[in-house]
Every structure is written in structure tokens, then in C-alpha cells.
C-alpha positions, 0 to 999 in steps of 0.5 A, a space after each residue: 719635455 719639463 712643464 710646471 705644476 700650478 698647483 692651486 690646492 692641497 688635498 686633505 692632508 688626513 689623505 697626503 700620506 697614503 695618496 700625496 698632493 695633487 702634484 705627485 698625482 699627475 708625475 704618477 698619473 704621467 709618468 711613462 709620458 717623457 715628462 719631467 716636473 716642477 712644481 708651483 704651489 701658486 695657492 702659497 702665493 709659490 710662482 715662477 718667476 716667469 711663463 718660460 720657467 718651463 715648457 709648458 704649463 699645468 693647472 690642478 684642481 682645487 677646492 676653491 671656486 675661480 670666482 671666490 676672491 682669494 690672493 693668488 687668483 689674479 696672479 693666476 690669472 695674469 699668468 694666464 694671458 702671457 703664457 697663452 699669448 707667448 704660445 706657451 702650451 697650457 693644461 688646465 685640470 677641474 678648477 684649472 680648466 674653470 681657470 682658463 676659461 674665466 681668464 681667456 674670458 669665459 665665465 664659470 658660475 655653481 652649476 644648477 643642477 649642483 655636484 658632480 661626483 664619481 665615475 661620469 661618461 664623457 662623449 669624446 667625439 666617437 669614443 665615451 671614457 669614465 674619468 672620476 669627477 668631483 665639481 659643482 662648478 662649470 664653465 658656463 660661457 666658453 671663450 671665443 677662443 675654446 671649442 668643446 671636443 667634449 661634454 656630457 649630459 650634466 657637464 655642456 663644456 667637460 673638455 675645451 681645447 684652444 687650439 694649440 695652445 691650452 687643453 682643460 677637463 673638467 674631470 678629474 683623471 688624476 684621481 684613482 678610485 680610491 682617492 673619491 672614496 676616501 675622499 668623500 668622507 673625508 671632504 665630501 660629507 656636510 657638503 654634497 648631498 649624502 645620496 650623491 655620494 653613497 651612489 657614487 660609492 657604489 660605482 668605483 669599480 668602474 673602469 676608470 679610463 685614466 690612461 686615455 687621457 693621460 696619452 691624451 695630455 702628453 700629447 697635446 703637450 709635444 705636438 710639433 708647434 711653429 
């Protein structure tokens, strides 16, 4: 199954040599899931010619806000709505999670309680998964079609599913703890409160449930659809 990665941002230049860019991280995350990939740097205005160029779409994270004025955001919203209308499956991660909600009638804004950084525990039904987070924005109003399937004490709308058409997660299953440690120093200092960054660094030895989310993403893409 061919998945188009819609890259909506770039990793810090200082880290790309060690970790790759965001599209590379997703390909590592999903390497054993029977999927193939093609990357489009939509943040640089490189869009697919058609929503039907791939069998599914995955939107990455970004340092940008979904509600900000950037040239790539209006055409990305149009692309999301067209793919959704044609029932081509979409997965969104962090910024991608927020873009899905915004494009489909929800609301995204800066969360009054601030940032979430590093390992966080999320309730997925009866399961608890620990995933790395890096965000201040949240989905505060869900689209009418969205159902909450995961949350936390900090993030109510931590994962949403839209029937068999879209699935999105606020956390970053593609971020391993070494990348978060580097991100704290290259992008966090001076932006996120130091006390929160230091607390996150102290938790980075925790096991992160990346394989569990990789399976959920792959299962969503590959589920039978009429």
C-alpha cells in the first residue's frame, strides 16, 4: 500500500544528520508494517497532483500553528477535505492531527495550560500508552464526525477517529527519546519553560510505546473499506 507523507515541517537542521527529517522518522516507525512511501514537502508548496496519487496520506508534525497564516495551509485544508470526501484514508500526527480537525470543522488554539513535552501517558480505551509529546496547541473543539479514542489529564482530544476515513494523534509516535532530548536543546530552550524541559528530560528513560502506535496506524490504513 502506497502512503503519501505530507511533510508539513522540518526537523532542526542540527538534528537532520543524526535523525533524518520527519518523513524519515515515519518510514522508520512503519518500516515493518507492509507499507511503501512517497514524500511531498507541502510546507515548501510541493503538493501531489491528485488526492488519488497514493492510497493513503500521512500528515507530519510542524513547528507552525494550524491557525497561522502560511501559504501551504489553505491548499492543505482543501487537499484534506477532498481526500476525506473521496474516502482516501488520512492519518494526522500532532500538527497533522490539528490540521485534520481544523479542515473538517473543528477548532485549534493555544492551550491555556501551556506545553506538553516528553513522555506522556494516554488512555486508549482500556490500555495506557506512553508516547512522546511536543505541543502547546490543542484541538479544543472536535469536528462533528470526530470520535475521541484517547485522552489524558492534559489533553482531552489526544486521538480522534473519523469512521474509516481519518485517524489522528496529538502525540509523536515517530519521536524516540534521544530525538526529544536533542529537540529540547535545539528548539525548546527559550521557548518552553526550562522547568518543564528539565522535568521532561528526567522522564526520557521511560519506555515509549512506539510499536503499539505503529500497529494502530498501519491497521487503520490497511483496514477493509467498501
